[in-house]
C-alpha positions as YAML, in Angstrom:
chain: A
units: angstrom
residues:
- id: 1
  name: MET
  ca: [-26.64, 18.92, -7.51]
- id: 2
  name: ALA
  ca: [-26.32, 15.03, -6.93]
- id: 3
  name: LYS
  ca: [-23.09, 13.99, -5.68]
- id: 4
  name: LYS
  ca: [-21.39, 11.47, -9.03]
- id: 5
  name: ARG
  ca: [-21.16, 8.42, -8.19]
- id: 6
  name: ARG
  ca: [-18.14, 6.71, -8.63]
- id: 7
  name: LYS
  ca: [-16.79, 4.11, -10.85]
- id: 8
  name: LEU
  ca: [-16.25, 0.50, -9.80]
- id: 9
  name: ASN
  ca: [-13.95, -2.04, -10.94]
- id: 10
  name: LYS
  ca: [-13.83, -4.53, -9.38]
- id: 11
  name: ASP
  ca: [-10.90, -6.02, -10.78]
- id: 12
  name: PHE
  ca: [-8.88, -3.54, -9.82]
- id: 13
  name: GLU
  ca: [-10.46, -4.21, -5.66]
- id: 14
  name: LYS
  ca: [-9.12, -7.34, -5.75]
- id: 15
  name: LYS
  ca: [-5.46, -5.62, -6.47]
- id: 16
  name: ILE
  ca: [-6.34, -2.90, -3.42]
- id: 17
  name: TYR
  ca: [-7.14, -5.79, -1.08]
- id: 18
  name: SER
  ca: [-4.52, -8.42, -1.52]
- id: 19
  name: SER
  ca: [-1.90, -4.67, -1.80]
- id: 20
  name: LYS
  ca: [-3.16, -4.54, 2.47]
- id: 21
  name: LYS
  ca: [-3.04, -8.46, 3.14]
- id: 22
  name: ASN
  ca: [0.85, -7.59, 2.27]
- id: 23
  name: VAL
  ca: [0.92, -4.55, 4.27]
- id: 24
  name: GLU
  ca: [0.11, -6.03, 7.46]
- id: 25
  name: LEU
  ca: [1.74, -9.22, 6.84]
- id: 26
  name: VAL
  ca: [4.92, -7.43, 6.83]
- id: 27
  name: LEU
  ca: [4.18, -5.12, 9.21]
- id: 28
  name: ALA
  ca: [4.02, -8.31, 11.35]
- id: 29
  name: LYS
  ca: [7.41, -9.24, 10.30]
- id: 30
  name: ILE
  ca: [8.11, -5.80, 11.90]
- id: 31
  name: TYR
  ca: [6.61, -6.32, 15.12]
- id: 32
  name: ASP
  ca: [8.11, -9.55, 15.21]
- id: 33
  name: ILE
  ca: [11.90, -7.99, 14.70]
- id: 34
  name: ASP
  ca: [12.82, -9.03, 18.64]
- id: 35
  name: ASP
  ca: [16.50, -6.53, 17.43]
- id: 36
  name: GLU
  ca: [14.33, -2.90, 18.95]
- id: 37
  name: ASP
  ca: [16.89, -0.64, 16.25]
- id: 38
  name: ILE
  ca: [16.80, -2.40, 13.59]
- id: 39
  name: GLN
  ca: [13.14, -2.80, 13.91]
- id: 40
  name: LYS
  ca: [12.39, 1.02, 13.52]
- id: 41
  name: GLU
  ca: [15.23, 1.29, 10.89]
- id: 42
  name: TYR
  ca: [12.67, -1.40, 8.59]
- id: 43
  name: MET
  ca: [9.39, 1.01, 9.90]
- id: 44
  name: SER
  ca: [11.55, 3.61, 9.12]
- id: 45
  name: ALA
  ca: [12.06, 2.50, 5.32]
- id: 46
  name: PHE
  ca: [8.67, 0.40, 4.74]
- id: 47
  name: ASN
  ca: [6.23, 3.74, 5.82]
- id: 48
  name: LYS
  ca: [6.82, 5.10, 2.22]
- id: 49
  name: VAL
  ca: [5.04, 1.92, 1.16]
- id: 50
  name: VAL
  ca: [2.29, 2.23, 4.40]
- id: 51
  name: TYR
  ca: [1.84, 6.21, 2.51]
- id: 52
  name: LEU
  ca: [1.64, 4.74, -0.68]
- id: 53
  name: TYR
  ca: [-1.09, 2.31, 0.14]
- id: 54
  name: GLY
  ca: [-2.52, 4.08, 2.14]
- id: 55
  name: GLU
  ca: [-3.05, 6.67, -1.23]
- id: 56
  name: LEU
  ca: [-4.24, 4.24, -2.88]
- id: 57
  name: LYS
  ca: [-6.86, 2.90, -1.06]
- id: 58
  name: GLU
  ca: [-8.26, 6.41, -0.19]
- id: 59
  name: ASP
  ca: [-8.89, 7.10, -3.93]
- id: 60
  name: TYR
  ca: [-10.23, 4.90, -4.77]
- id: 61
  name: GLU
  ca: [-12.23, 5.50, -1.66]
- id: 62
  name: ARG
  ca: [-13.46, 8.61, -2.23]
- id: 63
  name: LEU
  ca: [-13.36, 8.71, -5.87]
- id: 64
  name: GLY
  ca: [-13.50, 5.29, -7.38]
- id: 65
  name: PHE
  ca: [-11.54, 3.82, -10.22]
- id: 66
  name: SER
  ca: [-9.99, 6.59, -12.07]
- id: 67
  name: GLU
  ca: [-7.12, 7.78, -14.24]
- id: 68
  name: ASN
  ca: [-5.44, 8.22, -11.16]
- id: 69
  name: SER
  ca: [-5.83, 4.95, -10.28]
- id: 70
  name: GLU
  ca: [-3.44, 2.53, -11.96]
- id: 71
  name: GLU
  ca: [-0.18, 5.34, -11.19]
- id: 72
  name: LEU
  ca: [-1.00, 4.70, -7.49]
- id: 73
  name: LEU
  ca: [-1.70, 0.88, -7.78]
- id: 74
  name: ALA
  ca: [2.57, 1.59, -9.21]
- id: 75
  name: ASN
  ca: [3.73, 3.73, -7.35]
- id: 76
  name: TYR
  ca: [2.75, 1.60, -4.60]
- id: 77
  name: LYS
  ca: [4.36, -1.84, -6.21]
- id: 78
  name: ASN
  ca: [7.35, -0.26, -6.78]
- id: 79
  name: ALA
  ca: [8.26, 1.16, -3.67]
- id: 80
  name: PHE
  ca: [7.27, -2.26, -2.21]
- id: 81
  name: ASN
  ca: [9.95, -3.98, -4.79]
- id: 82
  name: LEU
  ca: [12.08, -1.06, -4.01]
- id: 83
  name: PHE
  ca: [11.90, -2.65, -0.23]
- id: 84
  name: GLU
  ca: [12.23, -6.00, -0.76]
- id: 85
  name: SER
  ca: [15.35, -5.75, -2.30]
- id: 86
  name: GLU
  ca: [16.77, -3.48, 0.60]
- id: 87
  name: PHE
  ca: [15.21, -5.33, 3.40]
- id: 88
  name: GLU
  ca: [15.41, -9.39, 4.16]
- id: 89
  name: ILE
  ca: [11.99, -9.60, 5.13]
...
């Protein structure tokens, strides 16, 4: 049986790319923290955001744009905003 084609969405791809850049920027800032204990605290808090970004990206690469895509993006954005509100970076 033929494999079903993924449904692509250019606007959603732009959001994923933007999310990737935001994650990379915050990770770079965390790695620049000199105090090891503070760096570990920030990294521990940011791991959820990284995990949710990974889920978002993997889901899109595997399935394409689906009914689940917007929910994954919203979960990522909420976690990112929560991190930004709790940690000054």
